[in-house]
Structure formats: structure tokens, C-alpha cells
PyMOL Python script that loads the backbone (N, CA, C, O; Angstrom):
from pymol import cmd

cmd.read_pdbstr("""\
ATOM      1  N   UNK A   1       0.825  -1.193   0.000  1.00  0.00           N
ATOM      2  CA  UNK A   1       0.000   0.000   0.000  1.00  0.00           C
ATOM      3  C   UNK A   1       0.865   1.251   0.000  1.00  0.00           C
ATOM      4  O   UNK A   1       0.578   2.206  -0.723  1.00  0.00           O
ATOM      5  N   UNK A   2       1.943   1.253   0.821  1.00  0.00           N
ATOM      6  CA  UNK A   2       2.792   2.432   0.877  1.00  0.00           C
ATOM      7  C   UNK A   2       3.524   2.653  -0.445  1.00  0.00           C
ATOM      8  O   UNK A   2       3.791   3.790  -0.835  1.00  0.00           O
ATOM      9  N   UNK A   3       3.851   1.542  -1.139  1.00  0.00           N
ATOM     10  CA  UNK A   3       4.519   1.686  -2.418  1.00  0.00           C
ATOM     11  C   UNK A   3       3.624   2.402  -3.418  1.00  0.00           C
ATOM     12  O   UNK A   3       4.121   3.068  -4.326  1.00  0.00           O
ATOM     13  N   UNK A   4       2.305   2.273  -3.263  1.00  0.00           N
ATOM     14  CA  UNK A   4       1.370   2.936  -4.166  1.00  0.00           C
ATOM     15  C   UNK A   4       1.472   4.456  -4.050  1.00  0.00           C
ATOM     16  O   UNK A   4       1.194   5.174  -5.011  1.00  0.00           O
ATOM     17  N   UNK A   5       1.869   4.942  -2.882  1.00  0.00           N
ATOM     18  CA  UNK A   5       1.993   6.386  -2.707  1.00  0.00           C
ATOM     19  C   UNK A   5       3.452   6.827  -2.749  1.00  0.00           C
ATOM     20  O   UNK A   5       3.753   7.988  -2.473  1.00  0.00           O
ATOM     21  N   UNK A   6       4.353   5.923  -3.089  1.00  0.00           N
ATOM     22  CA  UNK A   6       5.755   6.259  -3.271  1.00  0.00           C
ATOM     23  C   UNK A   6       6.576   6.318  -1.998  1.00  0.00           C
ATOM     24  O   UNK A   6       7.613   6.980  -1.969  1.00  0.00           O
ATOM     25  N   UNK A   7       6.139   5.642  -0.943  1.00  0.00           N
ATOM     26  CA  UNK A   7       6.875   5.637   0.314  1.00  0.00           C
ATOM     27  C   UNK A   7       7.201   4.195   0.670  1.00  0.00           C
ATOM     28  O   UNK A   7       6.329   3.326   0.669  1.00  0.00           O
ATOM     29  N   UNK A   8       8.469   3.956   0.974  1.00  0.00           N
ATOM     30  CA  UNK A   8       8.849   2.608   1.378  1.00  0.00           C
ATOM     31  C   UNK A   8       8.615   2.447   2.878  1.00  0.00           C
ATOM     32  O   UNK A   8       8.434   3.423   3.604  1.00  0.00           O
ATOM     33  N   UNK A   9       8.623   1.207   3.316  1.00  0.00           N
ATOM     34  CA  UNK A   9       8.447   0.912   4.740  1.00  0.00           C
ATOM     35  C   UNK A   9       9.544   1.586   5.553  1.00  0.00           C
ATOM     36  O   UNK A   9       9.280   2.151   6.614  1.00  0.00           O
ATOM     37  N   UNK A  10      10.767   1.525   5.058  1.00  0.00           N
ATOM     38  CA  UNK A  10      11.894   2.135   5.763  1.00  0.00           C
ATOM     39  C   UNK A  10      11.737   3.643   5.867  1.00  0.00           C
ATOM     40  O   UNK A  10      12.026   4.219   6.916  1.00  0.00           O
ATOM     41  N   UNK A  11      11.285   4.297   4.800  1.00  0.00           N
ATOM     42  CA  UNK A  11      11.079   5.749   4.824  1.00  0.00           C
ATOM     43  C   UNK A  11       9.976   6.130   5.816  1.00  0.00           C
ATOM     44  O   UNK A  11      10.091   7.117   6.543  1.00  0.00           O
ATOM     45  N   UNK A  12       8.915   5.336   5.831  1.00  0.00           N
ATOM     46  CA  UNK A  12       7.816   5.609   6.756  1.00  0.00           C
ATOM     47  C   UNK A  12       8.276   5.456   8.197  1.00  0.00           C
ATOM     48  O   UNK A  12       7.966   6.294   9.044  1.00  0.00           O
ATOM     49  N   UNK A  13       9.018   4.386   8.480  1.00  0.00           N
ATOM     50  CA  UNK A  13       9.518   4.169   9.835  1.00  0.00           C
ATOM     51  C   UNK A  13      10.486   5.262  10.256  1.00  0.00           C
ATOM     52  O   UNK A  13      10.461   5.705  11.404  1.00  0.00           O
ATOM     53  N   UNK A  14      11.344   5.703   9.329  1.00  0.00           N
ATOM     54  CA  UNK A  14      12.290   6.776   9.637  1.00  0.00           C
ATOM     55  C   UNK A  14      11.526   8.057   9.958  1.00  0.00           C
ATOM     56  O   UNK A  14      11.850   8.739  10.930  1.00  0.00           O
ATOM     57  N   UNK A  15      10.514   8.393   9.154  1.00  0.00           N
ATOM     58  CA  UNK A  15       9.730   9.611   9.391  1.00  0.00           C
ATOM     59  C   UNK A  15       9.027   9.543  10.746  1.00  0.00           C
ATOM     60  O   UNK A  15       9.022  10.519  11.496  1.00  0.00           O
ATOM     61  N   UNK A  16       8.441   8.406  11.054  1.00  0.00           N
ATOM     62  CA  UNK A  16       7.751   8.236  12.336  1.00  0.00           C
ATOM     63  C   UNK A  16       8.740   8.405  13.495  1.00  0.00           C
ATOM     64  O   UNK A  16       8.442   9.098  14.467  1.00  0.00           O
ATOM     65  N   UNK A  17       9.897   7.783  13.395  1.00  0.00           N
ATOM     66  CA  UNK A  17      10.898   7.884  14.466  1.00  0.00           C
ATOM     67  C   UNK A  17      11.389   9.315  14.643  1.00  0.00           C
ATOM     68  O   UNK A  17      11.692   9.720  15.766  1.00  0.00           O
ATOM     69  N   UNK A  18      11.474  10.084  13.577  1.00  0.00           N
ATOM     70  CA  UNK A  18      11.949  11.461  13.658  1.00  0.00           C
ATOM     71  C   UNK A  18      10.878  12.426  14.156  1.00  0.00           C
ATOM     72  O   UNK A  18      11.197  13.418  14.811  1.00  0.00           O
ATOM     73  N   UNK A  19       9.608  12.145  13.850  1.00  0.00           N
ATOM     74  CA  UNK A  19       8.549  13.116  14.123  1.00  0.00           C
ATOM     75  C   UNK A  19       7.607  12.765  15.273  1.00  0.00           C
ATOM     76  O   UNK A  19       6.973  13.648  15.849  1.00  0.00           O
ATOM     77  N   UNK A  20       7.518  11.505  15.600  1.00  0.00           N
ATOM     78  CA  UNK A  20       6.579  11.111  16.657  1.00  0.00           C
ATOM     79  C   UNK A  20       7.220  11.319  18.014  1.00  0.00           C
ATOM     80  O   UNK A  20       8.339  10.872  18.263  1.00  0.00           O
ATOM     81  N   UNK A  21       6.507  11.994  18.878  1.00  0.00           N
ATOM     82  CA  UNK A  21       6.988  12.191  20.231  1.00  0.00           C
ATOM     83  C   UNK A  21       5.963  11.597  21.185  1.00  0.00           C
ATOM     84  O   UNK A  21       4.819  12.050  21.237  1.00  0.00           O
ATOM     85  N   UNK A  22       6.366  10.593  21.933  1.00  0.00           N
ATOM     86  CA  UNK A  22       5.467   9.921  22.850  1.00  0.00           C
ATOM     87  C   UNK A  22       5.082  10.886  23.976  1.00  0.00           C
ATOM     88  O   UNK A  22       5.952  11.515  24.578  1.00  0.00           O
ATOM     89  N   UNK A  23       3.776  11.004  24.260  1.00  0.00           N
ATOM     90  CA  UNK A  23       3.364  11.907  25.348  1.00  0.00           C
ATOM     91  C   UNK A  23       3.861  11.406  26.701  1.00  0.00           C
ATOM     92  O   UNK A  23       3.965  10.201  26.932  1.00  0.00           O
ATOM     93  N   UNK A  24       4.165  12.352  27.592  1.00  0.00           N
ATOM     94  CA  UNK A  24       4.616  11.961  28.925  1.00  0.00           C
ATOM     95  C   UNK A  24       3.419  11.502  29.757  1.00  0.00           C
ATOM     96  O   UNK A  24       2.269  11.678  29.355  1.00  0.00           O
ATOM     97  N   UNK A  25       3.696  10.922  30.901  1.00  0.00           N
ATOM     98  CA  UNK A  25       2.647  10.353  31.754  1.00  0.00           C
ATOM     99  C   UNK A  25       1.645  11.409  32.205  1.00  0.00           C
ATOM    100  O   UNK A  25       0.449  11.131  32.297  1.00  0.00           O
ATOM    101  N   UNK A  26       2.122  12.609  32.485  1.00  0.00           N
ATOM    102  CA  UNK A  26       1.235  13.679  32.929  1.00  0.00           C
ATOM    103  C   UNK A  26       0.237  14.070  31.838  1.00  0.00           C
ATOM    104  O   UNK A  26      -0.938  14.312  32.116  1.00  0.00           O
ATOM    105  N   UNK A  27       0.714  14.129  30.604  1.00  0.00           N
ATOM    106  CA  UNK A  27      -0.157  14.462  29.477  1.00  0.00           C
ATOM    107  C   UNK A  27      -1.212  13.383  29.270  1.00  0.00           C
ATOM    108  O   UNK A  27      -2.382  13.687  29.040  1.00  0.00           O
ATOM    109  N   UNK A  28      -0.799  12.137  29.351  1.00  0.00           N
ATOM    110  CA  UNK A  28      -1.734  11.023  29.186  1.00  0.00           C
ATOM    111  C   UNK A  28      -2.791  11.054  30.286  1.00  0.00           C
ATOM    112  O   UNK A  28      -3.977  10.879  30.009  1.00  0.00           O
ATOM    113  N   UNK A  29      -2.369  11.277  31.531  1.00  0.00           N
ATOM    114  CA  UNK A  29      -3.313  11.323  32.647  1.00  0.00           C
ATOM    115  C   UNK A  29      -4.299  12.469  32.473  1.00  0.00           C
ATOM    116  O   UNK A  29      -5.485  12.307  32.758  1.00  0.00           O
ATOM    117  N   UNK A  30      -3.830  13.624  32.010  1.00  0.00           N
ATOM    118  CA  UNK A  30      -4.716  14.779  31.792  1.00  0.00           C
ATOM    119  C   UNK A  30      -5.730  14.495  30.691  1.00  0.00           C
ATOM    120  O   UNK A  30      -6.898  14.865  30.814  1.00  0.00           O
ATOM    121  N   UNK A  31      -5.294  13.837  29.613  1.00  0.00           N
ATOM    122  CA  UNK A  31      -6.201  13.497  28.523  1.00  0.00           C
ATOM    123  C   UNK A  31      -7.276  12.517  28.990  1.00  0.00           C
ATOM    124  O   UNK A  31      -8.441  12.651  28.616  1.00  0.00           O
ATOM    125  N   UNK A  32      -6.894  11.542  29.798  1.00  0.00           N
ATOM    126  CA  UNK A  32      -7.856  10.577  30.334  1.00  0.00           C
ATOM    127  C   UNK A  32      -8.853  11.285  31.238  1.00  0.00           C
ATOM    128  O   UNK A  32     -10.055  11.031  31.167  1.00  0.00           O
ATOM    129  N   UNK A  33      -8.352  12.172  32.086  1.00  0.00           N
ATOM    130  CA  UNK A  33      -9.219  12.917  32.995  1.00  0.00           C
ATOM    131  C   UNK A  33     -10.182  13.820  32.220  1.00  0.00           C
ATOM    132  O   UNK A  33     -11.360  13.909  32.567  1.00  0.00           O
ATOM    133  N   UNK A  34      -9.693  14.482  31.185  1.00  0.00           N
ATOM    134  CA  UNK A  34     -10.562  15.326  30.358  1.00  0.00           C
ATOM    135  C   UNK A  34     -11.678  14.504  29.722  1.00  0.00           C
ATOM    136  O   UNK A  34     -12.823  14.952  29.650  1.00  0.00           O
ATOM    137  N   UNK A  35     -11.340  13.297  29.260  1.00  0.00           N
ATOM    138  CA  UNK A  35     -12.350  12.421  28.660  1.00  0.00           C
ATOM    139  C   UNK A  35     -13.383  12.000  29.694  1.00  0.00           C
ATOM    140  O   UNK A  35     -14.576  11.958  29.394  1.00  0.00           O
ATOM    141  N   UNK A  36     -12.940  11.686  30.914  1.00  0.00           N
ATOM    142  CA  UNK A  36     -13.873  11.291  31.977  1.00  0.00           C
ATOM    143  C   UNK A  36     -14.790  12.461  32.347  1.00  0.00           C
ATOM    144  O   UNK A  36     -15.992  12.275  32.536  1.00  0.00           O
ATOM    145  N   UNK A  37     -14.225  13.651  32.449  1.00  0.00           N
ATOM    146  CA  UNK A  37     -15.042  14.828  32.779  1.00  0.00           C
ATOM    147  C   UNK A  37     -16.085  15.069  31.692  1.00  0.00           C
ATOM    148  O   UNK A  37     -17.220  15.439  31.995  1.00  0.00           O
ATOM    149  N   UNK A  38     -15.715  14.866  30.443  1.00  0.00           N
ATOM    150  CA  UNK A  38     -16.662  15.037  29.343  1.00  0.00           C
ATOM    151  C   UNK A  38     -17.764  13.982  29.402  1.00  0.00           C
ATOM    152  O   UNK A  38     -18.915  14.270  29.074  1.00  0.00           O
ATOM    153  N   UNK A  39     -17.418  12.761  29.817  1.00  0.00           N
ATOM    154  CA  UNK A  39     -18.409  11.686  29.929  1.00  0.00           C
ATOM    155  C   UNK A  39     -19.467  11.996  30.980  1.00  0.00           C
ATOM    156  O   UNK A  39     -20.584  11.486  30.897  1.00  0.00           O
ATOM    157  N   UNK A  40     -19.133  12.826  31.969  1.00  0.00           N
ATOM    158  CA  UNK A  40     -20.097  13.166  33.019  1.00  0.00           C
ATOM    159  C   UNK A  40     -21.292  13.922  32.456  1.00  0.00           C
ATOM    160  O   UNK A  40     -22.346  13.964  33.090  1.00  0.00           O
ATOM    161  N   UNK A  41     -21.149  14.515  31.285  1.00  0.00           N
ATOM    162  CA  UNK A  41     -22.223  15.287  30.665  1.00  0.00           C
ATOM    163  C   UNK A  41     -23.303  14.394  30.045  1.00  0.00           C
ATOM    164  O   UNK A  41     -24.381  14.878  29.698  1.00  0.00           O
ATOM    165  N   UNK A  42     -23.022  13.102  29.904  1.00  0.00           N
ATOM    166  CA  UNK A  42     -23.977  12.175  29.290  1.00  0.00           C
ATOM    167  C   UNK A  42     -24.986  11.745  30.357  1.00  0.00           C
ATOM    168  O   UNK A  42     -24.611  11.091  31.330  1.00  0.00           O
ATOM    169  N   UNK A  43     -26.263  12.104  30.185  1.00  0.00           N
ATOM    170  CA  UNK A  43     -27.274  11.739  31.194  1.00  0.00           C
ATOM    171  C   UNK A  43     -27.372  10.222  31.360  1.00  0.00           C
ATOM    172  O   UNK A  43     -27.410   9.475  30.383  1.00  0.00           O
ATOM    173  N   UNK A  44     -27.411   9.790  32.617  1.00  0.00           N
ATOM    174  CA  UNK A  44     -27.566   8.372  32.928  1.00  0.00           C
ATOM    175  C   UNK A  44     -26.296   7.560  32.804  1.00  0.00           C
ATOM    176  O   UNK A  44     -26.308   6.361  33.080  1.00  0.00           O
ATOM    177  N   UNK A  45     -25.200   8.181  32.397  1.00  0.00           N
ATOM    178  CA  UNK A  45     -23.938   7.462  32.217  1.00  0.00           C
ATOM    179  C   UNK A  45     -23.118   7.564  33.496  1.00  0.00           C
ATOM    180  O   UNK A  45     -22.844   8.666  33.970  1.00  0.00           O
ATOM    181  N   UNK A  46     -22.726   6.424  34.055  1.00  0.00           N
ATOM    182  CA  UNK A  46     -21.930   6.414  35.278  1.00  0.00           C
ATOM    183  C   UNK A  46     -20.451   6.419  34.931  1.00  0.00           C
ATOM    184  O   UNK A  46     -19.994   5.632  34.102  1.00  0.00           O
ATOM    185  N   UNK A  47     -19.716   7.303  35.565  1.00  0.00           N
ATOM    186  CA  UNK A  47     -18.275   7.408  35.353  1.00  0.00           C
ATOM    187  C   UNK A  47     -17.592   7.220  36.703  1.00  0.00           C
ATOM    188  O   UNK A  47     -17.930   7.900  37.672  1.00  0.00           O
ATOM    189  N   UNK A  48     -16.641   6.309  36.768  1.00  0.00           N
ATOM    190  CA  UNK A  48     -15.931   6.059  38.016  1.00  0.00           C
ATOM    191  C   UNK A  48     -14.664   6.901  38.078  1.00  0.00           C
ATOM    192  O   UNK A  48     -13.905   6.984  37.112  1.00  0.00           O
ATOM    193  N   UNK A  49     -14.450   7.528  39.241  1.00  0.00           N
ATOM    194  CA  UNK A  49     -13.278   8.350  39.481  1.00  0.00           C
ATOM    195  C   UNK A  49     -12.589   7.884  40.751  1.00  0.00           C
ATOM    196  O   UNK A  49     -13.240   7.413  41.683  1.00  0.00           O
ATOM    197  N   UNK A  50     -11.274   8.014  40.784  1.00  0.00           N
ATOM    198  CA  UNK A  50     -10.606   7.858  42.068  1.00  0.00           C
ATOM    199  C   UNK A  50     -10.656   9.236  42.740  1.00  0.00           C
ATOM    200  O   UNK A  50     -10.945  10.221  42.062  1.00  0.00           O
ATOM    201  N   UNK A  51     -10.389   9.338  44.029  1.00  0.00           N
ATOM    202  CA  UNK A  51     -10.542  10.618  44.727  1.00  0.00           C
ATOM    203  C   UNK A  51      -9.749  11.774  44.112  1.00  0.00           C
ATOM    204  O   UNK A  51     -10.244  12.900  44.063  1.00  0.00           O
ATOM    205  N   UNK A  52      -8.542  11.515  43.649  1.00  0.00           N
ATOM    206  CA  UNK A  52      -7.735  12.576  43.045  1.00  0.00           C
ATOM    207  C   UNK A  52      -8.347  13.070  41.739  1.00  0.00           C
ATOM    208  O   UNK A  52      -8.362  14.272  41.473  1.00  0.00           O
ATOM    209  N   UNK A  53      -8.853  12.141  40.923  1.00  0.00           N
ATOM    210  CA  UNK A  53      -9.495  12.532  39.666  1.00  0.00           C
ATOM    211  C   UNK A  53     -10.755  13.352  39.942  1.00  0.00           C
ATOM    212  O   UNK A  53     -11.001  14.361  39.282  1.00  0.00           O
ATOM    213  N   UNK A  54     -11.543  12.917  40.908  1.00  0.00           N
ATOM    214  CA  UNK A  54     -12.776  13.633  41.240  1.00  0.00           C
ATOM    215  C   UNK A  54     -12.466  15.053  41.706  1.00  0.00           C
ATOM    216  O   UNK A  54     -13.160  15.999  41.333  1.00  0.00           O
ATOM    217  N   UNK A  55     -11.444  15.195  42.507  1.00  0.00           N
ATOM    218  CA  UNK A  55     -11.074  16.529  42.988  1.00  0.00           C
ATOM    219  C   UNK A  55     -10.607  17.405  41.826  1.00  0.00           C
ATOM    220  O   UNK A  55     -10.935  18.590  41.770  1.00  0.00           O
ATOM    221  N   UNK A  56      -9.847  16.830  40.905  1.00  0.00           N
ATOM    222  CA  UNK A  56      -9.365  17.591  39.749  1.00  0.00           C
ATOM    223  C   UNK A  56     -10.519  18.038  38.849  1.00  0.00           C
ATOM    224  O   UNK A  56     -10.413  19.058  38.169  1.00  0.00           O
ATOM    225  N   UNK A  57     -11.620  17.280  38.840  1.00  0.00           N
ATOM    226  CA  UNK A  57     -12.790  17.664  38.037  1.00  0.00           C
ATOM    227  C   UNK A  57     -13.718  18.604  38.792  1.00  0.00           C
ATOM    228  O   UNK A  57     -14.756  19.005  38.266  1.00  0.00           O
ATOM    229  N   UNK A  58     -13.357  18.955  40.007  1.00  0.00           N
ATOM    230  CA  UNK A  58     -14.154  19.913  40.770  1.00  0.00           C
ATOM    231  C   UNK A  58     -15.278  19.308  41.574  1.00  0.00           C
ATOM    232  O   UNK A  58     -16.236  20.004  41.912  1.00  0.00           O
ATOM    233  N   UNK A  59     -15.188  18.034  41.889  1.00  0.00           N
ATOM    234  CA  UNK A  59     -16.264  17.375  42.619  1.00  0.00           C
ATOM    235  C   UNK A  59     -16.337  17.804  44.073  1.00  0.00           C
ATOM    236  O   UNK A  59     -17.403  17.728  44.684  1.00  0.00           O
ATOM    237  N   UNK A  60     -15.238  18.249  44.630  1.00  0.00           N
ATOM    238  CA  UNK A  60     -15.200  18.574  46.049  1.00  0.00           C
ATOM    239  C   UNK A  60     -14.987  20.066  46.264  1.00  0.00           C
ATOM    240  O   UNK A  60     -14.003  20.476  46.880  1.00  0.00           O
ATOM    241  N   UNK A  61     -15.894  20.863  45.763  1.00  0.00           N
ATOM    242  CA  UNK A  61     -15.804  22.305  45.965  1.00  0.00           C
ATOM    243  C   UNK A  61     -16.411  22.616  47.329  1.00  0.00           C
ATOM    244  O   UNK A  61     -17.582  22.322  47.569  1.00  0.00           O
ATOM    245  N   UNK A  62     -15.635  23.196  48.204  1.00  0.00           N
ATOM    246  CA  UNK A  62     -16.093  23.498  49.558  1.00  0.00           C
ATOM    247  C   UNK A  62     -16.780  24.851  49.561  1.00  0.00           C
ATOM    248  O   UNK A  62     -16.133  25.894  49.468  1.00  0.00           O
ATOM    249  N   UNK A  63     -18.105  24.815  49.669  1.00  0.00           N
ATOM    250  CA  UNK A  63     -18.852  26.068  49.672  1.00  0.00           C
ATOM    251  C   UNK A  63     -19.806  26.161  50.869  1.00  0.00           C
ATOM    252  O   UNK A  63     -20.730  26.974  50.876  1.00  0.00           O
ATOM    253  N   UNK A  64     -19.574  25.333  51.858  1.00  0.00           N
ATOM    254  CA  UNK A  64     -20.419  25.355  53.057  1.00  0.00           C
ATOM    255  C   UNK A  64     -20.080  26.575  53.911  1.00  0.00           C
ATOM    256  O   UNK A  64     -18.993  27.143  53.808  1.00  0.00           O
ATOM    257  N   UNK A  65     -21.026  26.958  54.746  1.00  0.00           N
ATOM    258  CA  UNK A  65     -20.786  28.060  55.666  1.00  0.00           C
ATOM    259  C   UNK A  65     -19.775  27.640  56.720  1.00  0.00           C
ATOM    260  O   UNK A  65     -19.782  26.502  57.188  1.00  0.00           O
ATOM    261  N   UNK A  66     -18.909  28.571  57.085  1.00  0.00           N
ATOM    262  CA  UNK A  66     -18.042  28.269  58.214  1.00  0.00           C
ATOM    263  C   UNK A  66     -18.796  28.590  59.502  1.00  0.00           C
ATOM    264  O   UNK A  66     -19.922  29.086  59.448  1.00  0.00           O
ATOM    265  N   UNK A  67     -18.207  28.320  60.630  1.00  0.00           N
ATOM    266  CA  UNK A  67     -18.895  28.471  61.912  1.00  0.00           C
ATOM    267  C   UNK A  67     -19.370  29.917  62.136  1.00  0.00           C
ATOM    268  O   UNK A  67     -20.487  30.143  62.601  1.00  0.00           O
ATOM    269  N   UNK A  68     -18.522  30.878  61.805  1.00  0.00           N
ATOM    270  CA  UNK A  68     -18.876  32.283  62.004  1.00  0.00           C
ATOM    271  C   UNK A  68     -20.056  32.700  61.121  1.00  0.00           C
ATOM    272  O   UNK A  68     -20.962  33.392  61.584  1.00  0.00           O
ATOM    273  N   UNK A  69     -20.049  32.286  59.869  1.00  0.00           N
ATOM    274  CA  UNK A  69     -21.143  32.613  58.954  1.00  0.00           C
ATOM    275  C   UNK A  69     -22.450  31.962  59.407  1.00  0.00           C
ATOM    276  O   UNK A  69     -23.514  32.573  59.315  1.00  0.00           O
ATOM    277  N   UNK A  70     -22.371  30.729  59.894  1.00  0.00           N
ATOM    278  CA  UNK A  70     -23.567  30.031  60.370  1.00  0.00           C
ATOM    279  C   UNK A  70     -24.157  30.740  61.584  1.00  0.00           C
ATOM    280  O   UNK A  70     -25.377  30.862  61.693  1.00  0.00           O
ATOM    281  N   UNK A  71     -23.305  31.212  62.503  1.00  0.00           N
ATOM    282  CA  UNK A  71     -23.761  31.932  63.683  1.00  0.00           C
ATOM    283  C   UNK A  71     -24.441  33.237  63.286  1.00  0.00           C
ATOM    284  O   UNK A  71     -25.486  33.590  63.833  1.00  0.00           O
ATOM    285  N   UNK A  72     -23.842  33.958  62.326  1.00  0.00           N
ATOM    286  CA  UNK A  72     -24.434  35.211  61.864  1.00  0.00           C
ATOM    287  C   UNK A  72     -25.794  34.954  61.205  1.00  0.00           C
ATOM    288  O   UNK A  72     -26.740  35.717  61.400  1.00  0.00           O
ATOM    289  N   UNK A  73     -25.881  33.876  60.428  1.00  0.00           N
ATOM    290  CA  UNK A  73     -27.150  33.546  59.772  1.00  0.00           C
ATOM    291  C   UNK A  73     -28.220  33.191  60.808  1.00  0.00           C
ATOM    292  O   UNK A  73     -29.386  33.547  60.638  1.00  0.00           O
ATOM    293  N   UNK A  74     -27.834  32.498  61.872  1.00  0.00           N
ATOM    294  CA  UNK A  74     -28.789  32.114  62.911  1.00  0.00           C
ATOM    295  C   UNK A  74     -29.267  33.351  63.659  1.00  0.00           C
ATOM    296  O   UNK A  74     -30.427  33.412  64.066  1.00  0.00           O
ATOM    297  N   UNK A  75     -28.402  34.331  63.847  1.00  0.00           N
ATOM    298  CA  UNK A  75     -28.782  35.546  64.559  1.00  0.00           C
ATOM    299  C   UNK A  75     -29.726  36.429  63.739  1.00  0.00           C
ATOM    300  O   UNK A  75     -30.448  37.256  64.298  1.00  0.00           O
ATOM    301  N   UNK A  76     -29.720  36.255  62.422  1.00  0.00           N
ATOM    302  CA  UNK A  76     -30.586  37.034  61.559  1.00  0.00           C
ATOM    303  C   UNK A  76     -32.051  36.569  61.611  1.00  0.00           C
ATOM    304  O   UNK A  76     -32.942  37.305  61.187  1.00  0.00           O
ATOM    305  N   UNK A  77     -32.306  35.375  62.119  1.00  0.00           N
ATOM    306  CA  UNK A  77     -33.655  34.838  62.137  1.00  0.00           C
ATOM    307  C   UNK A  77     -34.472  35.447  63.261  1.00  0.00           C
ATOM    308  O   UNK A  77     -33.978  35.691  64.362  1.00  0.00           O
ATOM    309  N   UNK A  78     -35.749  35.686  62.945  1.00  0.00           N
ATOM    310  CA  UNK A  78     -36.662  36.187  63.967  1.00  0.00           C
ATOM    311  C   UNK A  78     -37.246  35.009  64.744  1.00  0.00           C
ATOM    312  O   UNK A  78     -37.520  33.949  64.182  1.00  0.00           O
ATOM    313  N   UNK A  79     -37.428  35.218  66.041  1.00  0.00           N
ATOM    314  CA  UNK A  79     -37.955  34.138  66.877  1.00  0.00           C
ATOM    315  C   UNK A  79     -39.417  34.369  67.150  1.00  0.00           C
ATOM    316  O   UNK A  79     -40.051  33.569  67.840  1.00  0.00           O
TER     317      UNK A  79
END
""", "prot")
cmd.dss("prot")
cmd.show_as("cartoon", "prot")
cmd.util.cbc("prot")
cmd.orient("prot")
């Protein structure tokens, strides 16, 4: 097939060896995480995450009231 386009096996292998750069582990992990985060948008589709992946996707955003804010909110209520 490659001979049909004028490229020998050796030329193709040489080009691949010169131009292909294997992604590092961090890049691969980020791509996998991005794919998992995108899968979460599919209704009814379950996606499993380990705790680190879930945190990286924003699953554990701390937005609860702290003790001082809760006390102030309680004082605002009429009895």
C-alpha cells in the first residue's frame, strides 16, 4: 500500500521515528481525565473516578458556611 503512494516501509519508519513524540505520563493522565469529565455530561452514564481525579474535576468544591457565617445567619432569624 505504501509503495502505491511512493513511500517505502523504511522511509515511513524513519519519518515516524523522527517526528513522533510519545506523550509523557502527565499528558496522558490529563487526557484521560478530560475524557472522563466530558463523559459526566452524558445523562444516565456512570463514570468512576478515584478521589484525586474527582477533585481535579471539581467534585469537592467546599462552599459550606463556616462556623462564624452560620452563627451570623442564625442571629438574623426572627424568633
